[in-house]
C-alpha positions as CSV (number, residue, x, y, z in Angstrom):
1,M,103.3,96.8,71.2
2,A,104.5,100.3,71.9
3,L,107.4,101.0,74.0
4,T,105.3,103.1,76.3
5,A,103.0,100.2,77.0
6,I,105.8,97.8,77.6
7,A,107.3,100.4,80.2
8,L,104.0,100.7,81.8
9,I,103.6,96.9,82.0
10,L,107.0,96.3,83.4
11,L,106.5,99.0,85.9
12,S,103.3,97.3,87.0
13,A,105.2,94.0,87.3
14,F,107.9,95.5,89.4
15,C,105.3,97.1,91.6
16,H,103.6,93.7,92.0
17,A,106.9,92.1,92.8
18,L,107.9,94.8,95.3
19,W,104.6,94.7,97.3
20,N,105.2,90.9,97.7
21,F,108.8,91.5,98.7
22,Y,107.8,94.0,101.3
23,S,105.1,91.7,102.6
24,K,107.5,88.9,103.0
25,S,110.1,90.8,104.8
26,S,107.6,92.0,107.3
27,R,108.0,90.7,111.0
28,D,104.7,88.9,110.4
29,T,103.2,88.8,107.0
30,R,99.8,87.5,108.3
31,I,99.3,90.6,110.6
32,L,100.6,93.0,108.0
33,F,97.9,92.0,105.6
34,F,95.4,92.8,108.3
35,W,96.5,96.4,108.4
36,C,96.7,96.4,104.5
37,G,93.0,95.3,104.6
38,F,92.2,98.2,107.0
39,Y,93.7,100.8,104.6
40,T,92.1,99.3,101.6
41,L,88.6,99.5,103.2
42,A,89.4,103.1,104.0
43,I,90.2,103.7,100.3
44,A,87.0,102.0,99.3
45,F,85.0,103.9,101.7
46,I,86.4,107.3,100.3
47,A,86.0,106.1,96.6
48,F,82.4,105.0,97.1
49,G,81.6,108.2,99.1
50,I,82.8,110.3,96.1
51,K,81.0,108.1,93.6
52,Q,78.3,105.7,94.7
53,P,78.8,102.2,93.0
54,V,75.8,100.8,90.9
55,I,76.2,97.0,90.7
56,P,73.7,95.0,88.6
57,K,72.2,92.1,90.6
58,P,73.7,89.4,88.3
59,V,77.1,90.6,89.2
60,W,76.6,90.3,92.9
61,I,77.1,86.5,92.9
62,Y,80.5,86.9,91.1
63,I,81.7,89.7,93.6
64,I,80.8,87.6,96.7
65,S,82.3,84.4,95.2
66,S,85.4,86.3,94.3
67,G,85.7,87.9,97.7
68,L,85.4,84.4,99.5
69,V,88.2,82.8,97.1
70,H,90.4,86.0,97.8
71,L,90.0,85.3,101.4
72,L,91.4,82.0,100.7
73,Y,94.2,83.5,98.6
74,L,95.2,85.7,101.5
75,L,95.1,82.8,104.1
76,F,97.2,80.7,101.6
77,L,99.6,83.3,100.6
78,T,100.4,84.6,104.1
79,H,101.0,81.1,105.3
80,A,103.3,80.4,102.3
81,Y,105.3,83.5,103.0
82,T,105.5,82.5,106.7
83,V,106.9,79.2,106.0
84,G,108.8,79.5,102.7
85,E,111.1,81.8,100.5
86,I,109.5,84.3,98.3
87,S,111.6,83.3,95.3
88,F,110.2,79.7,95.7
89,V,106.5,80.8,96.6
90,Y,105.9,83.5,94.4
91,P,106.7,81.9,91.0
92,I,104.3,78.9,91.8
93,A,101.6,81.2,93.0
94,R,102.0,83.4,89.7
95,A,101.9,80.4,87.4
96,A,98.1,80.7,87.0
97,P,98.2,82.1,83.3
98,A,99.6,78.6,82.4
99,F,96.9,76.7,83.9
100,L,94.0,79.0,83.2
101,P,93.6,77.7,79.5
102,L,93.3,74.2,80.8
103,F,90.4,75.1,83.2
104,A,89.0,77.4,80.7
105,F,88.9,74.5,78.3
106,L,87.3,72.2,80.9
107,F,84.7,74.8,82.2
108,L,84.4,77.6,79.5
109,K,84.8,75.4,76.5
110,E,87.8,77.5,75.3
111,R,90.5,76.0,72.9
112,I,94.1,75.2,73.3
113,S,96.6,75.3,70.6
114,V,99.7,73.2,70.1
115,Q,101.8,76.3,70.8
116,G,99.7,76.8,74.0
117,M,100.3,73.2,75.1
118,G,104.1,73.8,74.5
119,G,103.8,76.9,76.7
120,I,102.1,74.8,79.5
121,L,104.8,72.2,79.2
122,C,107.5,74.9,79.6
123,V,105.7,76.1,82.9
124,M,105.6,72.6,84.2
125,I,109.4,72.1,83.7
126,S,110.1,75.4,85.4
127,M,107.8,74.3,88.4
128,M,109.9,71.1,88.5
129,L,113.0,73.0,88.6
130,Y,111.7,75.2,91.5
131,Q,111.1,72.0,93.5
132,Q,114.7,71.1,93.3
133,R,116.3,71.5,96.8
134,E,119.7,69.6,96.5
135,A,122.9,70.7,95.2
136,R,122.3,68.5,92.0
137,I,119.0,68.3,90.3
138,Q,117.3,64.9,91.3
139,F,113.9,64.2,90.0
140,K,113.5,61.2,92.2
141,T,113.1,63.5,95.3
142,L,110.4,65.5,93.4
143,L,107.5,64.0,95.2
144,R,109.1,64.4,98.7
145,Y,109.5,68.0,98.2
146,I,106.1,68.5,96.9
147,R,104.7,67.6,100.2
148,Q,106.7,70.1,102.1
149,P,104.8,73.0,103.8
150,D,106.1,75.8,101.6
151,S,105.2,73.7,98.5
152,V,101.7,72.8,99.7
153,W,100.8,76.6,100.6
154,A,102.3,77.8,97.3
155,F,100.2,75.4,95.1
156,A,97.1,76.0,97.2
157,T,97.7,79.8,96.7
158,L,98.0,78.8,92.8
159,G,94.7,77.0,93.1
160,S,92.9,80.1,94.5
161,V,94.4,82.5,91.9
162,I,93.0,80.1,89.1
163,A,89.7,80.1,90.8
164,Y,89.2,83.9,91.4
165,S,90.6,84.4,87.9
166,L,87.9,82.3,86.2
167,I,85.2,83.9,88.5
168,D,86.5,87.5,87.7
169,K,86.6,86.8,84.1
170,Q,82.8,86.0,84.1
171,G,82.0,88.5,86.7
172,M,83.5,91.4,84.7
173,S,81.7,90.0,81.4
174,E,78.3,90.4,83.3
175,F,79.3,93.7,84.5
176,H,80.0,95.0,81.1
177,R,76.8,93.6,79.8
178,Y,74.4,95.3,82.3
179,S,76.3,98.3,83.4
180,T,76.5,101.7,81.7
181,D,79.3,103.0,84.0
182,P,82.6,104.0,82.3
183,P,84.8,100.6,81.9
184,L,87.5,101.9,84.2
185,W,85.1,102.7,86.9
186,R,83.5,99.2,86.5
187,A,86.7,97.4,87.1
188,V,87.7,99.7,90.1
189,T,84.1,99.1,91.5
190,Y,84.5,95.2,91.0
191,Y,88.0,95.3,92.6
192,L,87.3,97.4,95.8
193,M,84.0,95.5,96.4
194,E,85.6,92.0,96.3
195,N,88.6,93.2,98.1
196,S,86.5,94.8,100.8
197,I,84.6,91.6,101.4
198,S,87.8,89.4,101.6
199,K,89.6,91.9,103.9
200,V,86.6,92.1,106.3
201,F,86.8,88.3,106.8
202,Y,90.4,88.1,106.8
203,G,90.5,90.8,109.5
204,L,88.1,88.9,111.7
205,S,90.2,85.8,111.2
206,C,93.1,87.7,112.4
207,L,91.3,89.1,115.5
208,I,90.4,85.7,116.4
209,R,94.0,84.0,115.6
210,F,96.3,86.7,117.1
211,P,96.5,88.6,120.4
212,R,95.3,92.3,120.0
213,Q,98.6,93.7,121.5
214,Q,100.6,91.7,118.8
215,I,98.3,93.1,115.9
216,A,98.7,96.7,117.5
217,Q,102.4,96.3,117.7
218,I,102.7,95.4,113.9
219,G,100.3,98.4,113.2
220,R,102.5,100.9,115.0
221,T,106.0,99.6,113.7
222,E,105.1,98.6,110.1
223,W,102.4,101.1,109.1
224,K,104.6,102.6,106.4
225,R,105.2,99.1,105.1
226,A,101.5,98.4,105.0
227,L,100.6,101.8,103.2
228,A,103.4,101.0,100.8
229,V,101.9,97.6,100.1
230,V,98.4,99.0,99.5
231,G,99.8,101.9,97.3
232,L,101.9,99.4,95.0
233,M,98.8,97.0,94.9
234,L,96.8,100.0,93.4
235,I,99.5,101.3,91.3
236,S,100.2,97.8,89.7
237,Y,96.4,97.3,89.2
238,S,95.7,100.8,87.8
239,L,98.7,100.5,85.2
240,I,97.3,97.0,83.9
241,L,93.9,98.5,83.6
242,Y,95.1,101.4,81.6
243,V,97.2,99.3,79.3
244,L,94.6,96.8,78.7
245,M,92.5,99.6,77.3
246,I,95.1,100.0,74.5
247,E,96.8,96.8,74.0
248,K,95.9,93.1,73.5
249,V,95.4,91.1,76.7
250,S,97.7,88.4,75.6
251,Y,100.7,90.7,75.2
252,V,100.1,92.4,78.5
253,T,99.8,88.8,80.3
254,A,103.1,87.8,78.8
255,V,105.1,90.9,79.6
256,R,103.7,91.1,83.1
257,Q,105.0,87.8,83.9
258,C,108.4,89.3,84.4
259,S,107.5,90.2,87.8
260,V,108.5,86.5,88.5
261,I,112.0,87.3,87.4
262,F,112.1,90.5,89.6
263,V,111.0,88.5,92.6
264,V,113.7,85.8,92.2
265,V,116.4,88.5,92.1
266,L,114.9,90.4,95.1
267,G,114.5,87.3,97.2
268,G,118.1,86.0,95.9
269,Y,120.1,89.1,96.6
270,A,118.1,91.3,99.1
271,L,116.8,88.4,101.3
272,K,119.8,86.1,100.7
273,E,117.6,83.2,99.6
274,T,118.8,79.8,98.3
275,Y,119.3,78.4,94.8
276,T,119.0,81.9,93.2
277,K,120.7,80.8,89.7
278,R,118.5,77.8,89.4
279,R,115.3,79.6,90.2
280,F,116.4,82.5,87.8
281,I,116.5,80.0,84.9
282,A,113.2,78.5,86.1
283,A,111.8,82.0,86.1
284,V,112.9,82.7,82.5
285,V,111.6,79.4,81.3
286,M,108.2,80.2,82.9
287,V,108.1,83.6,81.4
288,F,108.8,82.1,78.1
289,G,106.1,79.5,78.5
290,I,103.5,82.3,79.4
291,F,104.6,84.3,76.3
292,L,103.7,81.1,74.3
293,I,100.6,80.6,75.9
294,A,99.5,84.3,75.7
295,N,100.4,84.5,71.9
296,Q,98.8,81.2,70.8
């Protein structure tokens, strides 16, 4: 892999870690995402005003399904960040590449190699290390800590990531089959459409759950943060799309998982979160496991 590609993937991973860090450090992550949705819809409106999207009928079912699952992802992630530490929640939520081969084996009839199984085992070990919340590692308390709210919401987020990843994989395959648009525009169209669906429903849920005054206050005081989150999302996504055109997806997936390490460092030293050294070791083990899976 070229050094330029590696640098772009690492930049994408850092941007992904940074927008999650900004989200977690908000006064209210749930309402911040309301305004992120507002700005995302504005970007989609402008983009589709410049070039009207042409979406084949078979793709709509995947876009709608992905949008609804992304709605669950937003609800789960914002709740997880409300009750838990980012250096704990993020790595679990980002462990999807380890479990996708299992679900792809069950539902898409893909194969798993011995090396892939070894990578999955490494990720499982790292997730057990994340669950340790005592001065000394005690596996007998594992089941008790898995039932804690931050753990429940983190694993719920992981489940939603696995679900929309499988949907998007099939959806983009159908898009490429039926569309003659440039590949990059197909990906951007798909991304903006499913994001628009999820953000509209998420925004409606916020209007029901939170007082309008509270929503307006976060909008006034944290609009720069919301714009930064949306911008970092787009930069991270665009960089990955570009690199995927010139490098193997397995390499990109493996290197991009370094975002887990970035988040643990940001959470531990910028937000003064707990068990930083242990979580850093767990993050390294997880990245190694993803590397084995991606290159099986």
